[in-house]
Kinemage of the C-alpha trace (Angstrom):
@kinemage 1
@onewidth
@group {chain A} dominant
@subgroup {mainchain}
@vectorlist {calphas} color= white
{ca met a 1} P 72.095 101.755 113.849
{ca ala a 2} L 71.040 106.154 112.825
{ca gln a 3} L 70.525 106.539 108.996
{ca thr a 4} L 71.374 109.677 107.347
{ca ser a 5} L 70.643 110.659 103.529
{ca gly a 6} L 71.303 113.248 100.827
{ca lys a 7} L 73.242 116.361 101.946
{ca asp a 8} L 73.335 114.934 105.834
{ca asp a 9} L 75.857 112.405 104.486
{ca glu a 10} L 79.183 114.525 103.581
{ca glu a 11} L 78.586 116.291 107.247
{ca phe a 12} L 77.904 112.450 109.024
{ca phe a 13} L 80.795 111.173 107.730
{ca arg a 14} L 83.320 114.079 108.393
{ca gln a 15} L 82.312 114.427 111.859
{ca arg a 16} L 83.303 111.181 112.226
{ca gly a 17} L 86.543 111.321 111.108
{ca phe a 18} L 85.953 109.810 107.375
{ca gly a 19} L 87.033 111.793 104.245
{ca leu a 20} L 90.852 113.075 105.404
{ca lys a 21} L 93.379 113.536 102.741
{ca ile a 22} L 95.988 110.942 102.097
{ca gly a 23} L 97.597 113.352 99.754
{ca phe a 24} L 99.969 112.775 96.455
{ca gly a 25} L 103.215 110.977 97.347
{ca ala a 26} L 106.478 111.415 95.642
{ca arg a 27} L 106.243 108.706 92.858
{ca pro a 28} L 103.435 108.229 90.799
{ca ala a 29} L 102.366 105.988 88.134
{ca leu a 30} L 99.026 106.498 86.225
{ca ile a 31} L 96.608 103.359 85.634
{ca val a 32} L 94.476 103.665 82.911
{ca ile a 33} L 91.738 101.025 83.482
{ca asp a 34} L 89.686 99.382 80.984
{ca met a 35} L 89.427 101.452 78.361
{ca ile a 36} L 88.848 99.477 75.768
{ca asn a 37} L 86.021 99.094 72.886
{ca ala a 38} L 83.745 96.741 74.843
{ca phe a 39} L 82.981 99.637 77.558
{ca thr a 40} L 83.980 102.937 75.669
{ca asp a 41} L 81.341 101.824 72.605
{ca arg a 42} L 78.104 102.616 74.079
{ca asn a 43} L 76.319 100.129 71.704
{ca met a 44} L 77.960 97.258 73.171
{ca pro a 45} L 76.909 95.228 76.252
{ca leu a 46} L 79.041 96.183 78.624
{ca gly a 47} L 79.513 99.871 77.293
{ca ala a 48} L 78.383 103.419 77.939
{ca asp a 49} L 78.928 106.835 76.991
{ca leu a 50} L 82.143 107.799 78.507
{ca glu a 51} L 82.939 110.971 76.037
{ca pro a 52} L 83.799 113.033 78.538
{ca gln a 53} L 86.402 110.960 80.508
{ca ile a 54} L 87.943 110.425 77.200
{ca ala a 55} L 88.640 114.006 76.908
{ca ala a 56} L 89.754 114.100 80.762
{ca met a 57} L 91.906 111.737 80.648
{ca lys a 58} L 94.012 112.913 77.462
{ca pro a 59} L 95.837 115.718 79.444
{ca leu a 60} L 96.462 113.146 82.086
{ca ile a 61} L 97.955 110.793 79.947
{ca asp a 62} L 100.176 113.543 78.127
{ca ile a 63} L 101.345 114.739 80.802
{ca ala a 64} L 102.490 111.151 82.339
{ca his a 65} L 104.543 110.734 79.263
{ca glu a 66} L 106.194 114.093 79.327
{ca arg a 67} L 106.942 113.963 82.962
{ca asn a 68} L 108.064 110.038 82.329
{ca val a 69} L 105.919 109.058 84.595
{ca pro a 70} L 104.725 105.304 84.248
{ca val a 71} L 101.177 104.858 82.603
{ca ile a 72} L 99.799 101.433 82.796
{ca phe a 73} L 96.823 100.689 80.603
{ca ser a 74} L 94.501 97.638 81.366
{ca thr a 75} L 91.763 95.390 79.698
{ca val a 76} L 89.939 92.616 80.657
{ca met a 77} L 89.661 89.672 78.288
{ca tyr a 78} L 89.021 85.704 78.433
{ca his a 79} L 90.842 83.025 76.680
{ca asp a 80} L 89.094 80.055 77.558
{ca thr a 81} L 86.011 78.823 74.867
{ca asp a 82} L 83.971 78.025 78.056
{ca phe a 83} L 85.041 81.491 79.537
{ca lys a 84} L 86.445 78.777 82.145
{ca asp a 85} L 88.413 81.783 83.299
{ca ala a 86} L 85.805 84.282 83.997
{ca gly a 87} L 85.078 81.607 87.131
{ca ile a 88} L 81.606 82.581 88.610
{ca trp a 89} L 81.686 86.283 87.519
{ca val a 90} L 80.756 84.860 84.205
{ca leu a 91} L 77.498 83.686 85.705
{ca lys a 92} L 76.352 87.264 87.340
{ca his a 93} L 75.829 89.205 83.714
{ca ser a 94} L 76.002 88.004 80.459
{ca gly a 95} L 77.882 90.845 79.316
{ca thr a 96} L 81.149 89.090 80.002
{ca lys a 97} L 81.029 86.756 77.201
{ca ser a 98} L 81.929 90.101 74.944
{ca leu a 99} L 85.436 90.043 76.576
{ca lys a 100} L 86.716 87.779 74.342
{ca ala a 101} L 90.255 87.541 73.280
{ca gly a 102} L 91.551 88.558 70.467
{ca thr a 103} L 88.447 89.904 69.596
{ca pro a 104} L 88.288 93.795 68.836
{ca ala a 105} L 86.155 94.531 72.019
{ca val a 106} L 88.900 94.197 74.356
{ca glu a 107} L 91.430 96.489 72.975
{ca leu a 108} L 92.306 99.651 73.564
{ca asp a 109} L 89.852 102.686 72.506
{ca ala a 110} L 92.173 104.052 69.541
{ca arg a 111} L 91.356 107.520 71.068
{ca met a 112} L 94.339 106.140 74.031
{ca asp a 113} L 97.726 107.676 73.188
{ca phe a 114} L 99.236 104.125 74.110
{ca arg a 115} L 103.256 104.392 73.536
{ca pro a 116} L 106.068 102.585 73.783
{ca gly a 117} L 107.193 102.072 76.907
{ca asp a 118} L 103.602 102.494 78.256
{ca ser a 119} L 102.234 99.022 80.082
{ca leu a 120} L 99.344 96.785 79.000
{ca leu a 121} L 97.902 94.768 82.040
{ca val a 122} L 95.668 92.051 81.197
{ca lys a 123} L 93.010 90.810 83.868
{ca lys a 124} L 90.245 88.528 84.530
{ca tyr a 125} L 88.090 90.248 87.266
{ca ala a 126} L 87.208 93.820 89.126
{ca ser a 127} L 90.678 94.821 90.823
{ca cys a 128} L 93.627 95.631 88.445
{ca phe a 129} L 95.613 94.021 91.609
{ca phe a 130} L 93.666 90.833 91.670
{ca gly a 131} L 95.747 88.045 89.949
{ca thr a 132} L 97.891 90.255 87.952
{ca asp a 133} L 101.611 91.415 88.586
{ca leu a 134} L 100.609 94.710 89.575
{ca val a 135} L 102.348 95.239 92.814
{ca pro a 136} L 106.134 94.057 91.257
{ca arg a 137} L 106.005 96.662 88.260
{ca leu a 138} L 105.038 99.576 90.731
{ca leu a 139} L 107.701 98.348 93.132
{ca thr a 140} L 110.041 98.204 90.171
{ca ser a 141} L 109.510 101.548 89.740
{ca gly a 142} L 109.308 102.769 93.023
{ca val a 143} L 106.006 103.713 93.343
{ca asp a 144} L 103.704 105.323 96.020
{ca thr a 145} L 100.949 107.022 94.566
{ca leu a 146} L 98.739 105.472 92.109
{ca ile a 147} L 96.753 108.027 90.048
{ca ile a 148} L 93.487 106.226 88.835
{ca ala a 149} L 91.363 107.234 85.421
{ca gly a 150} L 89.280 105.000 83.305
{ca cys a 151} L 85.877 102.457 83.894
{ca thr a 152} L 83.681 101.790 85.799
{ca thr a 153} L 83.400 103.741 88.857
{ca ser a 154} L 81.557 101.360 90.626
{ca gly a 155} L 83.612 98.198 89.754
{ca cys a 156} L 86.663 98.203 88.353
{ca val a 157} L 87.787 101.665 89.454
{ca arg a 158} L 86.654 101.147 93.148
{ca ala a 159} L 88.089 98.012 93.332
{ca thr a 160} L 91.929 98.580 92.565
{ca ala a 161} L 91.237 101.732 94.655
{ca val a 162} L 90.672 99.983 97.562
{ca asp a 163} L 93.348 97.046 96.764
{ca ala a 164} L 95.851 100.202 96.102
{ca val a 165} L 95.495 101.492 99.815
{ca gln a 166} L 95.932 97.866 100.989
{ca thr a 167} L 98.627 97.583 99.549
{ca gly a 168} L 100.053 100.723 100.858
{ca leu a 169} L 100.124 103.270 97.662
{ca arg a 170} L 98.125 106.184 97.801
{ca pro a 171} L 95.097 106.389 95.639
{ca met a 172} L 93.978 109.405 93.919
{ca val a 173} L 91.025 109.005 91.786
{ca val a 174} L 90.486 111.615 89.358
{ca arg a 175} L 87.145 112.647 89.611
{ca glu a 176} L 86.715 113.754 85.914
{ca ala a 177} L 88.478 111.131 84.445
{ca val a 178} L 86.284 108.166 85.543
{ca gly a 179} L 82.534 107.077 84.705
{ca asp a 180} L 80.103 104.673 84.703
{ca arg a 181} L 77.325 103.690 83.168
{ca ser a 182} L 74.460 104.713 85.724
{ca glu a 183} L 74.924 108.578 87.422
{ca ala a 184} L 73.750 107.151 90.745
{ca ala a 185} L 76.463 104.411 91.307
{ca his a 186} L 79.395 106.687 89.786
{ca ala a 187} L 78.402 109.569 92.595
{ca gln a 188} L 77.742 106.831 95.856
{ca ser a 189} L 81.256 104.918 94.449
{ca leu a 190} L 83.155 108.584 94.800
{ca phe a 191} L 81.613 109.429 97.925
{ca asp a 192} L 82.569 106.375 99.297
{ca leu a 193} L 85.980 105.834 98.060
{ca asn a 194} L 86.476 109.301 98.950
{ca ala a 195} L 84.927 108.953 102.500
{ca lys a 196} L 87.155 105.590 103.252
{ca tyr a 197} L 89.736 104.495 100.798
{ca ala a 198} L 90.879 106.981 98.469
{ca asp a 199} L 90.912 110.649 97.761
{ca val a 200} L 88.624 112.097 94.775
{ca val a 201} L 90.940 114.631 93.358
{ca ser a 202} L 90.068 117.124 90.349
{ca leu a 203} L 91.689 116.608 86.915
{ca asp a 204} L 92.973 120.536 87.955
{ca glu a 205} L 94.874 119.837 91.095
{ca thr a 206} L 96.413 115.928 89.519
{ca leu a 207} L 97.866 118.072 86.555
{ca gln a 208} L 99.290 120.931 88.641
{ca tyr a 209} L 100.889 118.075 90.915
{ca leu a 210} L 102.249 115.962 87.366
{ca arg a 211} L 103.415 118.883 86.312
{ca thr a 212} L 105.689 119.171 89.357
{ca ile a 213} L 107.646 116.022 89.375
{ca gly a 214} L 108.413 113.121 87.647
{ca his a 215} L 110.699 109.707 87.054
{ca asn a 216} L 113.350 111.366 85.700
{ca ala a 217} L 115.800 109.315 87.814
{ca pro a 218} L 116.100 106.212 88.448
{ca pro a 219} L 114.809 104.852 91.707
{ca ala a 220} L 117.066 104.228 94.426
{ca gly a 221} L 118.835 100.708 94.848
């Protein structure tokens, strides 16, 4: 099979019909993935420098609150003392053991503007959909568009975006508001998501969209 590299990739995919725009829908929700101390504190085993992403999330969260758009924050934590609730995943990287329930590591970063009415989703694995009640939460609000921010781009962001499109939602990954420990993994994941599973959108276009829309009326039915 022919291989491409570097600048040829985008044209190679475009010629074969990849990367078409899904577009924003009518009723969005904002999901902020795993912006917990374990990931935002660069001194922790799973931490990274996410300062630029946190700055980009602030206006997203602000406008979502202003427009009455559902805001969902996620955390990942394990309750079992022997980490049985982490399954096989705990065998892959030791940092999983830093995500112990009841510790500061699994709490939302204090810079996240979590308000009454927002949701906190607790998960065990990468995707915010796997083993959680996210689908009924979104269906109850009539959501058709999932705006995605958080970390990491190559892990939980990617897994959530793929599951979103498989669920029939429109995944919108905000470029400036997602981050990773590896710049290479971040860039490749954004490229692949935009080619196959989601729209990678700018912060500006997402804010413009959110200013024109909201959930000020209850869903039909």
